[in-house]
Residue frames as qw, qx, qy, qz and C-alpha x, y, z in Angstrom:
[[0.616, -0.524, 0.134, -0.573, -33.92, -55.80, 203.19],
 [0.016, 0.412, -0.867, 0.279, -32.70, -58.08, 205.89],
 [0.480, -0.246, -0.833, -0.124, -34.24, -61.37, 207.21],
 [0.507, -0.565, 0.113, -0.641, -36.88, -60.65, 209.81],
 [0.385, 0.147, -0.853, 0.321, -36.10, -62.60, 212.94],
 [0.659, -0.574, -0.322, -0.363, -38.46, -63.96, 215.63],
 [0.772, -0.625, -0.036, 0.106, -37.07, -63.47, 219.11],
 [0.086, 0.870, -0.466, 0.134, -33.40, -63.35, 220.00],
 [0.964, -0.102, -0.167, 0.182, -30.49, -65.78, 220.47],
 [0.015, 0.898, -0.366, 0.242, -27.49, -64.90, 222.50],
 [0.722, 0.174, -0.589, 0.319, -24.31, -66.56, 223.76],
 [0.615, -0.775, -0.039, -0.138, -24.06, -66.86, 227.53],
 [0.118, -0.808, 0.562, -0.133, -20.80, -66.57, 229.55],
 [0.744, -0.233, 0.617, -0.110, -20.93, -70.37, 230.02],
 [0.029, -0.313, 0.771, 0.553, -20.61, -70.83, 226.29],
 [0.247, 0.448, 0.859, 0.038, -24.21, -72.19, 225.90],
 [0.050, -0.204, -0.358, -0.910, -26.88, -70.30, 223.93],
 [0.162, 0.403, 0.664, -0.608, -30.09, -68.74, 225.18],
 [0.006, 0.403, 0.649, 0.645, -33.25, -68.36, 223.10],
 [0.051, 0.371, 0.480, -0.793, -35.65, -65.57, 223.97],
 [0.065, 0.516, 0.696, 0.496, -39.02, -65.48, 222.17],
 [0.107, -0.191, 0.113, -0.969, -41.09, -62.27, 222.44],
 [0.144, 0.457, 0.776, -0.410, -44.34, -62.12, 224.49],
 [0.230, 0.728, 0.592, 0.257, -47.41, -60.38, 223.02],
 [0.129, -0.974, -0.134, 0.132, -46.33, -57.14, 224.55],
 [0.522, 0.788, -0.255, 0.204, -42.87, -57.33, 222.98],
 [0.455, -0.720, 0.512, -0.113, -40.85, -58.32, 225.96],
 [0.620, 0.375, -0.689, -0.023, -38.15, -61.06, 225.41],
 [0.765, -0.453, 0.337, -0.309, -38.52, -63.99, 227.80],
 [0.120, 0.508, -0.847, -0.106, -35.66, -66.50, 228.11],
 [0.820, -0.050, -0.522, -0.229, -36.40, -70.14, 227.55],
 [0.753, -0.604, 0.185, -0.186, -36.17, -72.32, 230.67],
 [0.879, -0.185, 0.284, 0.334, -33.12, -74.09, 229.19],
 [0.042, 0.761, -0.488, -0.426, -29.83, -73.09, 227.49],
 [0.912, 0.399, 0.070, -0.059, -28.77, -74.88, 224.33],
 [0.736, -0.345, 0.326, 0.483, -25.34, -76.30, 223.43],
 [0.420, 0.074, 0.459, 0.779, -25.29, -74.67, 219.98],
 [0.190, 0.315, -0.015, -0.930, -26.64, -71.59, 218.33],
 [0.342, -0.011, -0.728, -0.594, -28.38, -73.83, 215.79],
 [0.274, -0.319, -0.890, 0.175, -30.20, -75.61, 218.49],
 [0.006, 0.479, 0.424, -0.768, -31.45, -72.35, 220.10],
 [0.287, 0.253, -0.346, -0.857, -32.53, -71.03, 216.64],
 [0.331, -0.142, -0.859, -0.364, -34.36, -74.24, 215.88],
 [0.144, -0.432, -0.771, 0.444, -36.21, -74.02, 219.25],
 [0.143, 0.429, 0.142, -0.881, -37.26, -70.44, 218.44],
 [0.272, 0.102, -0.687, -0.665, -38.36, -71.65, 214.98],
 [0.253, -0.275, -0.927, 0.007, -40.54, -74.23, 216.70],
 [0.025, -0.500, -0.532, 0.683, -42.08, -71.70, 219.03],
 [0.213, 0.327, -0.202, -0.898, -42.86, -69.42, 216.05],
 [0.316, -0.074, -0.830, -0.454, -44.45, -72.31, 214.11],
 [0.171, -0.411, -0.843, 0.302, -46.64, -73.21, 217.21],
 [0.077, 0.489, 0.267, -0.827, -47.77, -69.54, 217.45],
 [0.261, 0.216, -0.509, -0.791, -48.56, -69.46, 213.73],
 [0.308, -0.211, -0.897, -0.237, -50.72, -72.57, 214.17],
 [0.464, -0.556, -0.186, -0.664, -52.71, -70.78, 216.87],
 [0.734, -0.309, -0.553, 0.246, -51.42, -72.51, 219.94],
 [0.245, -0.885, 0.093, -0.385, -51.37, -70.38, 223.04],
 [0.809, 0.061, -0.438, 0.386, -48.12, -70.82, 224.67],
 [0.067, -0.621, 0.303, -0.720, -48.16, -68.03, 227.22],
 [0.429, -0.112, -0.825, 0.350, -47.63, -69.80, 230.57],
 [0.128, 0.108, 0.447, -0.879, -49.64, -67.08, 232.43],
 [0.589, 0.182, -0.078, -0.784, -52.69, -67.91, 230.23],
 [0.800, 0.145, -0.512, -0.278, -52.35, -71.62, 229.77],
 [0.753, -0.489, 0.396, -0.190, -51.95, -74.68, 231.94],
 [0.943, 0.247, 0.086, 0.205, -49.81, -76.44, 229.25],
 [0.455, -0.702, 0.312, 0.450, -46.11, -75.94, 229.61],
 [0.437, 0.747, -0.382, -0.324, -44.06, -75.03, 226.42],
 [0.127, -0.454, 0.878, 0.081, -41.93, -78.10, 226.98],
 [0.613, 0.246, 0.714, -0.233, -44.95, -80.36, 226.39],
 [0.630, 0.733, 0.109, -0.232, -45.18, -78.97, 222.77],
 [0.227, 0.805, -0.525, -0.158, -41.46, -78.93, 222.02],
 [0.992, 0.076, -0.103, 0.015, -39.59, -81.93, 220.83],
 [0.467, 0.579, -0.448, 0.495, -36.31, -80.57, 221.95]]
């Protein structure tokens, strides 16, 4: 069995990487920034997953706190 992945990381035509975490309804929503490396984008997704696992509500439509305030990247 393969590794289960949270969200999606893809390479943009610019050469930068885009991270897309899933919403509660399963849609993939792109991060507001692009990352220089795939590792950076994956680390950002891991951070989002960890925050969700801790019970933090990061849905911008339901919260007044922006995701960038929680992220250290």
